[in-house]
Backbone as CSV, one residue per row, in Angstrom:
resi,resn,N_x,N_y,N_z,CA_x,CA_y,CA_z,C_x,C_y,C_z
1,MET,-14.207,30.726,-38.783,-14.857,29.338,-38.203,-15.421,29.991,-36.608
2,THR,-16.326,30.120,-36.226,-16.755,30.698,-35.135,-17.218,29.187,-33.754
3,ILE,-17.605,30.049,-32.937,-17.829,28.872,-32.156,-18.958,28.083,-32.123
4,ASN,-19.860,28.495,-33.327,-21.292,28.134,-34.064,-21.427,27.002,-34.436
5,SER,-20.935,26.071,-33.461,-20.800,24.575,-34.040,-21.851,23.768,-33.320
6,GLU,-22.645,23.547,-34.273,-23.103,22.187,-33.700,-22.578,21.032,-33.430
7,ASP,-21.376,20.392,-33.632,-20.679,19.325,-33.530,-20.060,19.683,-32.117
8,LEU,-19.724,21.141,-32.118,-19.196,20.988,-30.146,-20.232,21.486,-29.477
9,LEU,-21.406,22.121,-29.637,-22.566,21.981,-28.689,-22.935,20.378,-28.475
10,ASN,-22.789,19.924,-29.562,-23.379,18.056,-29.167,-22.719,17.497,-28.259
11,SER,-21.280,17.730,-28.419,-20.309,17.001,-28.111,-20.633,17.334,-26.271
12,ILE,-20.635,18.795,-25.971,-20.693,19.124,-24.990,-22.089,18.556,-23.778
13,LEU,-22.925,18.389,-25.121,-24.311,17.938,-24.059,-24.126,16.628,-24.136
14,ASP,-23.875,16.071,-24.983,-23.637,14.656,-24.669,-22.648,14.018,-24.226
15,SER,-21.653,14.644,-23.583,-20.918,14.429,-22.594,-21.465,14.422,-20.919
16,LEU,-22.521,15.302,-20.581,-23.500,15.306,-20.242,-23.811,13.455,-19.935
17,ASP,-24.625,13.735,-20.689,-25.203,11.860,-21.020,-24.756,11.176,-20.257
18,ARG,-23.366,11.176,-20.717,-22.286,9.779,-20.021,-21.848,10.050,-18.830
19,ILE,-22.531,11.037,-17.887,-21.885,11.178,-16.673,-22.881,9.852,-16.252
20,GLU,-22.084,9.086,-15.522,-22.799,8.078,-14.965,-22.944,7.526,-13.317
21,TYR,-23.956,7.321,-13.275,-24.661,7.354,-11.543,-24.840,6.011,-11.087
22,ILE,-23.798,5.336,-10.010,-24.131,3.932,-10.257,-25.375,3.984,-9.104
23,ASP,-26.194,2.948,-9.244,-26.919,2.744,-8.528,-26.698,1.760,-7.636
24,PRO,-27.272,2.283,-6.613,-27.119,1.445,-5.334,-27.779,-0.611,-5.406
25,ASP,-28.538,-0.242,-5.820,-28.818,-2.068,-6.081,-28.017,-2.862,-7.300
26,ASP,-26.920,-1.713,-7.620,-25.268,-2.470,-8.731,-24.469,-2.475,-7.660
27,ILE,-24.655,-2.530,-6.604,-23.380,-1.836,-5.231,-23.645,-3.742,-4.963
28,PRO,-22.008,-4.645,-4.712,-22.934,-5.559,-4.416,-23.109,-5.739,-2.663
29,ASN,-23.872,-6.589,-2.674,-24.339,-6.589,-0.669,-23.441,-7.369,0.039
30,ILE,-22.243,-8.127,-0.506,-21.255,-8.601,0.241,-20.170,-7.573,0.543
31,ASP,-19.380,-7.466,1.635,-17.827,-7.119,1.735,-17.423,-7.511,0.310
32,LEU,-16.362,-6.675,0.267,-15.392,-6.413,-0.529,-13.982,-6.161,0.170
33,TYR,-12.745,-6.840,-0.703,-11.367,-6.752,-0.636,-11.131,-5.129,-1.130
34,MET,-9.821,-4.595,-0.804,-9.739,-2.931,-1.412,-9.842,-3.455,-3.023
35,ASP,-9.079,-4.811,-3.985,-9.019,-4.349,-4.920,-10.221,-4.809,-5.739
36,GLN,-11.013,-5.299,-5.131,-12.452,-5.623,-5.969,-12.920,-4.330,-5.859
37,VAL,-12.916,-3.390,-4.820,-13.958,-2.026,-4.653,-13.134,-1.047,-5.696
38,THR,-11.923,-1.062,-6.039,-10.935,-0.190,-6.952,-11.778,-0.659,-8.373
39,THR,-11.697,-2.025,-8.620,-12.303,-2.167,-9.786,-13.415,-2.122,-10.378
40,PHE,-14.299,-2.014,-9.283,-16.148,-1.935,-9.380,-15.889,-0.141,-9.550
41,VAL,-15.592,0.679,-8.839,-15.993,1.783,-9.136,-15.370,2.256,-9.870
42,ASP,-14.191,2.260,-10.748,-13.233,2.504,-11.510,-13.741,2.064,-12.993
43,ARG,-14.747,0.873,-13.156,-15.017,0.389,-14.249,-16.541,1.310,-14.394
44,ARG,-17.104,1.498,-13.377,-18.595,2.207,-13.201,-18.240,3.438,-13.394
45,LEU,-17.394,3.875,-12.966,-17.078,5.764,-13.459,-16.149,6.472,-14.455
46,ARG,-15.665,5.160,-15.207,-14.198,5.785,-16.293,-14.794,6.709,-16.943
47,SER,-16.003,5.951,-17.428,-16.742,6.890,-18.458,-16.532,8.480,-18.447
48,SER,-17.069,8.603,-17.542,-17.227,10.136,-17.021,-16.038,10.944,-16.804
49,SER,-14.938,10.445,-16.898,-13.887,11.167,-16.333,-13.222,11.807,-17.669
50,ARG,-12.087,12.662,-17.441,-11.102,13.312,-18.286,-10.817,12.471,-19.501
51,ASN,-10.217,11.746,-19.136,-9.186,10.460,-20.108,-9.425,9.311,-19.470
52,PRO,-10.456,8.491,-20.445,-10.797,7.412,-19.564,-9.945,6.300,-20.015
53,GLU,-9.191,6.603,-21.314,-8.190,5.556,-21.304,-6.607,5.344,-20.244
54,GLU,-6.712,6.667,-19.751,-5.487,6.227,-18.868,-5.926,6.982,-17.415
55,ASP,-7.088,7.677,-16.916,-7.206,8.331,-15.738,-7.729,7.105,-15.091
56,LYS,-7.199,6.856,-13.663,-7.720,6.293,-12.440,-8.547,7.027,-11.637
57,VAL,-9.856,6.072,-11.539,-10.844,6.845,-10.650,-10.607,6.686,-9.247
58,LEU,-10.264,5.353,-8.843,-10.111,5.570,-7.462,-8.726,4.106,-7.620
59,THR,-7.928,4.389,-6.537,-6.972,3.850,-6.238,-6.585,3.321,-4.523
60,LYS,-5.562,2.067,-4.624,-5.591,1.628,-3.244,-5.129,2.965,-2.304
61,THR,-4.016,3.931,-3.360,-3.674,5.000,-2.159,-4.650,5.872,-1.794
62,MET,-5.506,6.068,-2.900,-6.578,6.789,-3.011,-7.674,6.792,-1.401
63,ILE,-7.608,5.407,-1.132,-8.292,4.781,-0.479,-7.675,5.500,1.049
64,ASN,-6.492,4.521,0.852,-5.417,5.068,2.642,-5.632,6.192,2.385
65,ASN,-5.590,7.088,1.435,-5.565,8.612,2.128,-7.095,9.233,2.704
66,TYR,-8.161,8.783,2.252,-9.422,9.339,2.340,-9.560,8.910,4.337
67,ALA,-8.726,7.305,4.447,-8.762,6.861,5.316,-8.159,7.314,6.512
68,LYS,-6.981,8.089,5.925,-6.346,8.433,7.092,-6.711,9.980,7.580
69,ASN,-7.222,10.683,6.679,-7.923,11.782,6.674,-9.442,11.906,7.688
70,ASN,-9.892,10.270,7.714,-10.998,10.792,8.513,-12.869,10.455,7.542
71,LEU,-12.137,10.484,6.088,-13.127,10.701,5.326,-13.576,9.154,5.420
72,LEU,-12.630,8.044,5.826,-13.772,6.609,5.355,-13.708,6.076,6.762
73,PRO,-14.680,5.357,7.092,-14.247,4.556,8.591,-13.472,3.449,8.167
74,PRO,-12.756,2.971,9.073,-12.353,2.164,8.666,-12.814,0.302,8.358
75,PRO,-12.026,-0.217,7.449,-12.749,-1.370,6.974,-12.743,-2.520,8.621
76,VAL,-13.823,-3.544,8.285,-13.874,-4.578,9.060,-13.221,-5.857,8.287
77,LYS,-12.176,-6.267,9.124,-11.730,-7.193,8.948,-10.973,-7.291,6.946
78,LYS,-10.385,-5.881,6.988,-9.462,-5.252,5.731,-10.944,-5.499,4.194
79,LYS,-12.409,-5.701,4.813,-13.498,-5.772,3.840,-14.145,-4.452,4.107
80,TYR,-14.201,-3.895,2.746,-15.333,-2.668,2.897,-16.904,-3.256,2.371
81,SER,-17.569,-2.307,3.040,-18.918,-2.370,3.061,-19.860,-1.549,1.768
82,LYS,-20.945,-1.841,1.425,-21.872,-1.439,0.414,-21.557,0.105,0.581
83,GLU,-21.758,0.319,2.326,-21.778,1.979,2.310,-20.590,2.553,2.301
84,HIS,-18.799,2.016,2.601,-18.334,2.276,2.109,-17.991,2.731,0.613
85,ILE,-18.808,1.827,-0.758,-18.373,2.045,-1.179,-19.435,3.618,-1.507
86,LEU,-19.974,3.517,-1.176,-21.422,4.605,-0.923,-20.780,6.341,-0.963
87,LEU,-19.787,6.050,-0.118,-18.900,6.976,0.752,-18.037,7.439,-0.502
88,LEU,-17.304,6.687,-0.786,-16.295,6.912,-2.032,-16.678,7.396,-3.204
89,ILE,-18.053,7.377,-3.666,-18.576,7.559,-4.778,-18.429,9.067,-4.295
90,PHE,-19.410,9.518,-2.953,-19.213,11.051,-2.998,-18.424,11.612,-3.181
91,ILE,-17.273,10.959,-2.008,-15.947,11.755,-2.436,-15.330,11.615,-3.722
92,TYR,-15.632,11.065,-4.625,-15.065,11.181,-6.108,-15.775,12.288,-6.643
93,TYR,-17.476,12.423,-6.480,-17.821,14.090,-6.571,-17.383,15.243,-5.912
94,PHE,-16.801,15.161,-5.042,-16.497,16.459,-4.059,-15.405,17.113,-4.317
95,LYS,-14.127,15.757,-4.260,-12.827,16.180,-3.889,-12.549,17.212,-5.493
96,GLY,-13.042,17.227,-6.674,-12.778,18.351,-7.667,-12.857,19.274,-7.364
97,ILE,-14.003,20.324,-6.158,-14.260,21.126,-5.859,-14.152,21.786,-4.239
98,LEU,-14.185,20.655,-3.746,-13.673,21.340,-2.492,-12.263,20.422,-1.631
99,SER,-11.429,20.954,-0.590,-10.689,20.943,-0.197,-10.780,19.109,0.922
100,ILE,-9.933,19.078,1.240,-9.936,17.970,2.482,-10.716,18.310,3.451
101,SER,-10.389,19.154,4.205,-10.984,19.606,5.308,-12.359,20.151,4.998
102,ASP,-12.743,20.609,3.974,-13.540,20.783,3.838,-15.202,19.297,3.834
103,ILE,-14.393,18.217,3.115,-15.745,16.835,2.832,-15.086,16.165,4.247
104,GLN,-14.507,16.866,4.953,-14.501,16.314,6.343,-15.477,16.900,7.215
105,THR,-15.632,17.983,7.071,-16.811,18.752,7.823,-17.737,18.349,7.583
106,LEU,-18.095,17.646,5.903,-19.282,17.747,5.363,-19.571,16.127,5.629
107,PHE,-18.639,15.279,5.734,-19.296,14.101,6.071,-18.994,13.765,7.401
108,ARG,-18.692,14.204,8.745,-18.809,14.212,9.898,-20.130,13.720,10.108
109,PRO,-21.453,14.393,9.727,-22.829,14.222,10.343,-23.153,13.270,9.849
110,ILE,-22.821,12.774,8.054,-23.300,11.555,7.241,-22.435,10.507,8.249
111,THR,-21.636,10.068,8.565,-21.104,9.397,8.941,-21.282,8.709,10.457
112,GLU,-21.447,9.713,10.985,-21.791,9.836,12.664,-23.509,8.848,12.728
113,GLU,-24.220,9.820,11.718,-26.057,9.477,11.741,-26.310,8.662,11.093
114,PHE,-25.545,8.053,9.714,-26.279,7.354,9.090,-25.648,5.851,8.332
115,PHE,-23.694,6.137,8.839,-22.826,5.032,8.061,-23.357,4.011,9.110
116,GLN,-23.795,2.979,8.304,-23.894,1.307,9.029,-24.974,1.972,10.463
117,ASN,-25.790,2.499,10.442,-26.619,3.000,12.054,-27.725,1.900,12.359
118,GLY,-28.188,0.904,11.611,-28.695,-0.243,11.903,-30.287,0.348,12.153
119,GLN,-30.803,1.660,11.015,-32.114,2.098,11.374,-32.346,1.509,9.896
120,GLU,-34.016,2.148,10.074,-34.488,2.294,8.608,-34.185,3.334,7.642
121,PHE,-33.787,4.347,8.321,-33.106,5.186,7.282,-31.799,5.739,7.473
122,ASP,-31.280,4.790,6.463,-29.344,4.981,6.354,-28.641,5.974,5.345
123,LEU,-27.779,5.498,4.800,-26.713,5.940,4.162,-27.230,5.886,2.876
124,GLU,-27.471,4.493,2.630,-28.222,4.440,1.013,-29.057,5.193,0.560
125,ASP,-30.203,5.051,2.282,-31.163,6.457,1.705,-30.824,7.670,1.339
126,VAL,-30.330,8.322,1.880,-29.588,9.522,1.336,-28.611,9.280,0.172
127,TYR,-28.307,8.724,-0.316,-27.836,8.383,-1.576,-28.738,8.506,-2.589
128,ARG,-29.568,7.632,-2.145,-30.596,7.257,-3.543,-31.345,8.610,-3.626
129,GLU,-31.983,9.244,-2.802,-32.389,10.661,-3.081,-31.940,11.406,-3.470
130,ILE,-30.359,12.008,-3.375,-29.792,13.034,-3.715,-29.607,12.781,-5.277
131,MET,-29.248,11.647,-5.636,-28.667,10.900,-6.772,-29.944,10.841,-7.702
132,SER,-31.295,10.738,-7.640,-32.162,10.720,-8.105,-32.385,12.241,-8.631
133,VAL,-32.170,13.391,-7.626,-32.457,14.568,-7.651,-31.672,14.825,-8.656
134,GLY,-30.267,14.693,-8.706,-29.573,15.165,-9.623,-29.505,14.204,-10.854
135,LEU,-29.989,13.157,-11.158,-30.353,12.822,-12.651,-31.717,13.782,-13.379
136,GLU,-32.909,14.342,-12.374,-33.771,15.204,-12.970,-32.883,16.998,-13.156
137,HIS,-31.954,16.741,-12.533,-31.604,18.389,-13.233,-30.746,18.341,-14.154
138,VAL,-30.199,17.115,-14.756,-29.548,17.093,-16.219,-29.888,17.539,-17.391
139,GLN,-31.084,17.607,-17.462,-32.194,18.575,-18.416,-32.109,19.955,-18.275
140,THR,-32.071,20.335,-16.978,-32.133,21.519,-16.561,-30.630,22.178,-16.849
141,MET,-29.598,21.323,-16.421,-28.048,21.754,-16.932,-27.968,22.070,-18.174
142,LYS,-28.470,21.456,-19.192,-28.660,20.918,-20.770,-29.151,22.675,-21.454
143,GLU,-30.128,22.843,-20.786,-30.509,24.209,-20.863,-29.762,25.263,-20.773
144,ASP,-29.474,25.275,-19.763,-28.159,26.242,-19.035,-27.090,26.516,-19.708
145,VAL,-26.154,25.078,-20.481,-25.095,24.970,-21.002,-26.018,25.796,-22.715
146,LYS,-26.245,25.312,-23.356,-27.212,26.305,-24.670,-27.478,27.415,-24.425
147,GLU,-27.964,28.284,-23.019,-28.271,29.496,-23.181,-26.669,29.939,-23.217
148,LYS,-25.484,29.522,-22.631,-24.299,29.889,-22.189,-23.788,30.034,-23.773
149,PHE,-24.217,29.250,-24.199,-23.326,28.546,-25.611,-23.812,30.044,-26.592
150,LYS,-25.519,29.915,-26.415,-25.736,30.970,-27.459,-25.440,32.775,-27.066
151,GLU,-25.298,32.774,-25.710,-24.685,34.140,-25.211,-23.411,34.554,-25.853
152,SER,-22.524,33.439,-25.706,-20.944,33.605,-26.016,-20.577,33.557,-27.984
153,GLU,-22.043,33.267,-28.453,-22.104,33.711,-29.918,-22.407,35.054,-30.474
154,ARG,-23.180,35.702,-29.259,-23.245,36.934,-29.602,-21.916,37.724,-29.522
155,MET,-21.459,37.441,-28.924,-19.949,38.093,-27.768,-19.203,38.537,-29.121
156,PHE,-18.222,39.431,-29.004,-17.234,40.188,-29.672,-17.873,40.169,-31.303
157,ALA,-18.883,40.532,-31.575,-18.825,41.037,-32.986,-18.252,41.368,-33.768
158,ASP,-17.438,42.150,-33.090,-16.479,43.337,-33.755,-15.057,43.072,-33.248
159,ALA,-14.940,41.863,-32.961,-13.608,41.381,-33.088,-12.829,40.886,-34.572
160,PRO,-11.189,41.168,-34.602,-10.858,40.710,-35.561,-11.488,39.630,-36.149
161,GLU,-11.274,38.855,-37.118,-12.284,37.665,-37.580,-10.879,36.738,-37.158
162,LYS,-9.732,36.911,-37.566,-8.582,35.859,-37.229,-8.938,35.750,-35.761
163,ASN,-9.092,36.321,-34.485,-9.129,36.067,-32.520,-10.852,35.808,-32.534
164,LYS,-11.527,36.341,-33.673,-12.928,35.860,-32.985,-13.304,34.460,-32.176
165,ALA,-13.099,33.493,-33.057,-13.375,32.078,-33.065,-13.043,31.380,-31.619
166,PHE,-11.878,32.103,-31.212,-10.776,31.915,-29.837,-11.680,32.574,-28.750
167,LEU,-12.208,34.423,-29.354,-12.479,34.924,-27.842,-13.810,34.225,-27.422
168,GLN,-14.768,33.716,-28.536,-15.985,33.500,-28.077,-16.158,32.140,-27.335
169,LYS,-14.864,31.291,-27.988,-15.196,29.991,-26.963,-14.471,30.416,-25.356
170,PHE,-13.424,31.456,-25.657,-12.756,31.803,-24.378,-14.345,32.193,-23.371
171,SER,-15.111,32.992,-23.938,-15.845,33.470,-23.139,-16.732,32.490,-22.531
172,PHE,-17.183,31.313,-23.742,-18.332,30.478,-23.370,-17.359,29.332,-21.990
173,ILE,-15.970,29.445,-22.129,-15.437,28.971,-21.054,-15.633,29.844,-19.513
174,CYS,-15.369,30.987,-19.354,-15.587,31.670,-18.836,-16.990,31.823,-17.767
175,LEU,-18.185,31.801,-19.036,-19.304,32.179,-18.886,-19.447,30.780,-17.771
176,LEU,-19.310,29.401,-17.887,-19.630,28.189,-17.171,-18.173,28.308,-15.845
177,SER,-17.096,28.739,-16.347,-16.379,29.050,-14.859,-16.695,30.122,-13.779
178,HIS,-17.397,30.993,-14.701,-18.047,32.044,-13.658,-19.501,31.195,-12.682
179,ASP,-20.181,30.681,-13.465,-21.252,29.815,-12.843,-20.833,28.705,-11.504
180,VAL,-19.230,28.261,-11.762,-18.771,27.428,-10.899,-18.638,27.856,-9.908
181,TYR,-17.638,28.975,-10.133,-16.822,30.293,-8.959,-17.971,30.355,-7.821
182,VAL,-19.365,30.901,-8.471,-20.084,31.362,-7.567,-20.663,30.232,-6.507
183,LYS,-21.319,29.378,-7.122,-21.636,28.191,-6.580,-20.897,27.635,-5.640
184,ARG,-19.203,27.152,-5.869,-17.885,26.927,-4.671,-18.148,27.880,-3.647
185,LEU,-18.681,29.116,-3.589,-18.258,30.505,-3.015,-19.944,30.185,-1.947
186,MET,-21.058,29.262,-2.674,-22.245,29.072,-1.607,-21.964,28.048,-1.132
187,ILE,-21.559,26.669,-1.667,-20.814,25.722,-1.154,-19.763,26.252,0.044
188,GLU,-19.285,26.615,-0.040,-17.539,26.930,1.018,-18.438,27.700,2.409
189,LYS,-19.345,28.474,1.625,-20.398,29.601,3.199,-20.938,28.643,4.081
190,LEU,-22.072,27.283,3.438,-22.477,26.744,3.830,-21.468,25.594,4.673
191,ILE,-20.454,25.200,4.088,-19.598,24.395,4.926,-19.096,25.091,6.146
192,ASP,-18.876,26.385,6.101,-18.378,27.473,7.126,-19.363,27.229,8.319
193,GLU,-20.782,27.325,8.047,-22.003,26.734,8.850,-21.732,25.970,9.497
194,LEU,-21.814,24.885,8.848,-21.894,23.266,9.626,-20.630,23.043,10.087
195,ALA,-19.672,23.550,10.047,-18.469,23.622,10.714,-18.726,24.082,12.052
196,LYS,-19.655,25.264,12.423,-20.185,25.717,13.329,-20.466,25.146,14.133
197,GLU,-21.832,24.601,13.460,-22.685,23.588,14.105,-22.579,22.409,14.579
198,ASN,-20.947,21.838,13.722,-20.031,20.868,14.575,-19.680,20.871,15.848
199,ALA,-19.008,22.415,15.814,-18.139,22.434,16.918,-18.956,23.050,18.026
200,ALA,-20.498,23.296,18.072,-21.362,23.630,18.853,-22.068,22.319,19.802
201,SER,-22.395,21.085,18.396,-22.203,20.247,19.131,-21.658,19.406,19.679
202,THR,-20.128,19.454,19.367,-18.928,18.461,20.004,-18.904,19.386,21.441
203,ASN,-19.210,20.739,21.558,-18.791,21.636,22.782,-19.936,21.308,24.232
204,ASN,-21.128,20.833,23.098,-22.265,20.701,23.936,-22.137,18.835,24.991
205,SER,-21.958,18.030,24.025,-21.340,16.577,24.138,-20.529,16.891,25.441
206,LYS,-19.430,17.670,24.957,-18.608,17.656,26.561,-18.906,18.360,27.952
207,ASP,-19.802,19.239,27.507,-20.414,19.926,28.660,-21.649,18.918,29.720
208,LYS,-22.261,18.214,28.457,-22.885,16.870,29.305,-22.237,15.852,29.769
209,ASN,-21.379,15.943,29.057,-20.612,14.493,29.733,-19.508,14.921,30.998
210,GLU,-19.390,16.272,31.376,-18.645,16.927,32.323,-20.060,16.865,33.264
211,LYS,-20.940,16.976,33.120,-22.071,17.322,34.530,-22.312,16.463,35.070
212,ASP,-22.625,14.996,33.881,-22.512,13.442,34.186,-21.990,12.737,35.208
213,LYS,-20.597,13.908,35.017,-19.550,12.770,35.824,-19.320,13.674,37.120
214,LYS,-20.051,14.679,37.522,-20.086,15.602,38.805,-21.264,14.636,39.638
């Protein structure tokens, strides 16, 4: 039996359809206590976790760690706003591929410029635009997965029959992993550039403050 299995491919493609995006309109417009936040996020994103019956998408410990690492602004009177939840959703997607320090760098301009900024264009607008484009890319990702699957089927044609199925599946995993590896390198490069911009912005602000004091 080779990797050429309709059931396997369909299962993988179906998993892409199970990736759930939380619509901002579904997030309560009232501030929530921590227990309410964890319950809401866990219920809405559990279906896309690796082990839905066991995995916890969000816990109190996670939220406290995010706040401790300056990824999440402090709650007001122990209550979290809609924008806190939007940040938690972003963290959920980033934490699987980025370090805490990288997320800190990425979040600094977001929390400074768009978190509860009182402006017409705010964090919810940022979230809506990014997620809407992400949804549009699902079909493109499906086509890419299909192509990599077919490519892996063509590999190891001369391998021993007893090893062929494993080697083809291994190849499929490697092709997908290489894609992730290359994209992660690009993401890290972009974040390094953003860190330099953040540092330059901080230095400029310090210089301005020093001049204002004179």
